N, C-alpha and C positions, 0 to 999 in steps of 0.2 A: 504494500500500500504506500509506503513512504517513497518508493522509487518513482511513482508517477506524480507525486506532489513536489518533487524537487524542482526548484526554479520558479515556483508560483509567486513567491514574494518579489522576485526580481522582475517578473512580467508585470505585476501590479504596480510596482514603483515606476517602471518605464512608462506605463500607460497613464498614471496619475501625475507624473512630474510636469508635463506641459500644462495641465489644469492648475496645479499649484503655482506655477510660474505666471500664468495669466492673472490669477487672483492676486498674487503679490504685486504685479504691475498695476492692476486696477487700484489697489490700496495706495500704492506710492503716488500714482497720478492724482488720485482724489485728494491726498494730503497736499500735493503740489498746487492743486486748484484752490483749496481752502486758503493756503498762504497767499496765493496771488490775489484772490478775492479780497482778503483783508487789506492787502497793500493798495489795491485800486480804491477801496472805500476810504482808506486813510488819506490818500491823495485828493480825492474829491472833497472830503471834509475840510482838509487844510486849505484847499483852494477857495472854497466858499467862505470860510471864516476869514481868510486874508482879504478877499474881495470886498466883504461887507464893511471893512474898515475905511474904505475910500469915501468918507463923508465930505460933503460940501460944507466946510467950516463956516463960511460966511452965512449960509442959510441956517446952519445950526445955531449961530449966535442970535438969530431972530426967532428961534424956537421951532423951525421947520426941519424935519429930518429928510435928507435927500442925498442919494448916492451920485457921485460923479461917474457917469456911464463908462467913459473910456478908461479912466483910472481903475475902476472896479474890475472891468474885464481884463485889463493887462495884468493887474496884480493877481487876480484869481487864476488866470492862465499860467502865469509864471510860477506861482506856488504849487499849483497842481502838477505842472511838468517836473518841477524840482523834486517834489515828494514822490512822484511816480518813479522817477529815476532812482531815487534812494531806496524806496520800498521794493522795487522789482529788479534791483541791480543784479542779483544772482539768478533771477528767474527767466527773464526774457528781454529782448530788445524793445525799448519803449518808443522807438522812432516811428512805429506804425500805430501808435495809440491815437485815438480820436478823442479830442477834448473840446467840449462846447460850453460856453459860459453865457448866461443870460442875466441881464440886470433889469430889475423891475422897480420902478418908482411910482407907486400908486397915487401919491399926492392926496387930493381930496376924496377921490372915489376908490373903487376897487379895480383890480386887474386880475385876469385869469392867468394862471401858470400855464405856459405853452405845452409842457409835457404832462403834467398831472391834471390840469383843468381846475385845480382848486383856486378859490378866491384868495387874493393876497391883499392885505390891508397895509402892511408895513413894507418899507423898502427891503428888497430881497435879492440875493445873488444865488443863482442856481448853477451848479457845475455837474456836467455829465461826462463820464469817461468810459470808453470802450477800448479794450486791449485784446488783440489776438494772442493766444497762448498756444505754443506748440507742446504737445505731450511727448514724453520720452518713451514710456513703455507701451502705451496703448495707441501710439500714433498710427498704427495700421488700421485701427478701428475708427478713431476720430483724429485726423491729422492736425486739426486746429480747433480750438474752442475759444469763443469770445467771452471775456469777462467784462461785465458792465456794472457801473455803480453811479449813483446820483446823490447829491447832497445840496441842501438849501440852508442858507443862513439869513436871518432877518435882523433888522435894527428896530428895536421897540423903545418907545418912550417909557421911562420908569416913573412911577407915581411918587410924588413927594420931593422931587428935586426941582 
């Protein structure tokens, strides 16, 4: 009986080894994507927070909160690009990233957010980033995955000041 069972474990290992390697590759690439997603979100957050600081100080002195459109866009874009480069330095080339910045100054009325459709009452900077990520182990299944993140930052008047 033992003679015919000889080599059964070797055959089982040879048959299951590719399955284990594919599962290991999926786990590694999933972790890689989680890290990349966190980095893209951090870059979007930092860009929005930096852009919202471009206040028109002359109008602020009169009590009106208003963002300088061009300065807010430039600042948000620069911070998003810089943070994206730092966050994804070991993961991917960031030169193919798509970054869009929108500045909203509602003034007396309300404005609709172009991407979400929600009503904005306060001056807001919205940053959207999309980055193509090439996978290492499962690239034959999904050669490229796009990671996207969006962040908004608003300036609100504080009560009591």
